[in-house]
Residue, then its C-alpha position, 0 to 999 in steps of 0.5 A: x878331196x872327199x871331206x866327209x863320208x856319210x855312213x848309213x848302217x842299215x838292217x832290212x831298211x828297204x822301207x826306211x832308206x828312201x826317206x834317208x836318201x830324200x833328205x840327203x839329196x837336199x843337202x846344200x852348200x856342198x859339192x859332189x867332191x866334198x862328200x860321199x854316201x856309204x851304205x853298210x848293209x848289216x846282213x839284210x834279208x829284204x830288198x835293201x841292195x836293190x833300193x841302194x842300186x836305184x839311188x846310186x843312179x839317182x845320185x849321179x851329179x850329187x855325190x858318189x854312193x857306195x854299198x858294202x855288206x857286213x855279215x856280222x850282226x850288230x851296229x858296232x860291227x857295221x860302224x867299224x866296217x864303215x870306218x875301214x871303208x870310208x874314203x874321208x877322214x871325217x865319218x858321220x854315222x847316220x842310222x836308217x831312220x835319221x832324216x838330216x836337215x838340208x844344211x847338216x853335211x855342210x855344218x858338220x864339215x864346217x864344225x870339224x874345220x874350226x874345231x881341230x881339237x875335237x875327236x867326235x861331235x854330235x848334233x841336235x836330234x828331234x823326235x818325229x813321232x808316228x803318234x802323239x807322244x805321252x806327256x811324260x816322254x820329255x823325262x825319258x826321251x834320251x832313251x829314244x836318242x832325242x837330243x835337244x840341248x839348246x842353241x849353244x855348242x858345248x863340250x861334253x866334259x869327262x866328269x859330267x859322264x854325258x856323251x852324244x849318242x851314235x846317231x848323227x855322230x861325226x868322228x875322225x877316222x884315224x883317231x877311231x881306228x887307232x884308239x877304239x878296239x875292233x871288238x868292243x864289249x858291246x855289239x849293239x842291239x841285235x834281234x829282240x835284244x835292246x842292249x845298246x851302248x856300243x856307241x858310248x863305249x867307243x866315244x869313251x875310248x876317244x875321250x880318255x886319251x885327251x880328244x874333246x867331244x862336243x855338241x854342235x846344235x847347227x847339225x839338226x836332224x829328225x829321228x823317225x820314231x814309229x808309234x810302237x816305240x812310244x808304248x810302255x812295253x817298248x820303253x821298259x825294254x829299252x830302259x832295261x837294255x840301257x841300264x844293262x850296258x852302263x857298267x860296260x861304259x864305266x869299265x872303258x873309262x878306267x884301268x884294270x886296277x881302278x876298276x877293281x877298286x871302283x866296281x864295289x863302290x859303283x854297285x853300292x852307289x847304284x843300290x842306293x840310287x835304286x832303293x831311294x828312287x823306288x820309295x815312295x812309288x805312286x799307288x794310282x796307275x797314271x802317266x806319272x807311275x809309268x814314267x817312274x816305272x821306266x826310270x826304275x827299270x833303268x836303275x835296276x838294269x844299271x845295278x844288275x849291269x856289273x853282274x850281267x857283264x861278269x856272267x857274259x864274260x864267263x860264258x864267252x870263256 
């Protein structure tokens, strides 16, 4: 019986997928019957299908590799398709720039078997940088889905408002399909837009019905981050996009009436956080100023997010 489906959602991933497959081929302590790889092609326009076909032949004897195409752009649509196509009850979301350590699949299966109360869990994500990272990166590395929270497993408690990112997340298919809406408020980063958060929105739906969300440090992987994503311009854009999705995630936590009562309080709180952080602002342009500028951009996006969400809903209507 297949225990886990490793779903790799990709868009124009012909240059990135070979590295992903190389790491998957090195997985230890799993049999071909334990797992499968499901490539979800999110409307690629390059040679992604050909790359997958080549690796399907190479993986004979390792595990089954399947390919499906999802034409609706957006990671939320690709992951929903992966869940519907997956054979196993455990589904892992692996992006096309995620390089798994050799024992990752085995550790994911083991953790799920020993933690039946857990609905979703993530692991350690190390940054594999294409250039020397700036000294302030440690303060903003969460924007690049780098998660290094120590060697001890722990539960993400609802009151802490912390959750694992979608990269390297393992979920129980039955729980997700039953409790996460087919169409989330957020659809993921599309084109030039860096508004993500669809993964966190989905996890909130699982957490609020009582399933536990955990951090499993034994599942380690590298996030292959090109030098362009370390530039100030990119970090500012992703900080803005991360802030803009904040209210969508908050809304998912509460009922309609709770949101009506809490939203004005959230707006006032975000305004307070924004203004208190803005002053004083470093005058001299150095790495400290860039770091603060990135954080300030995130907080501004967070303050704007309720209004941005309202505007989007009015336009959609």
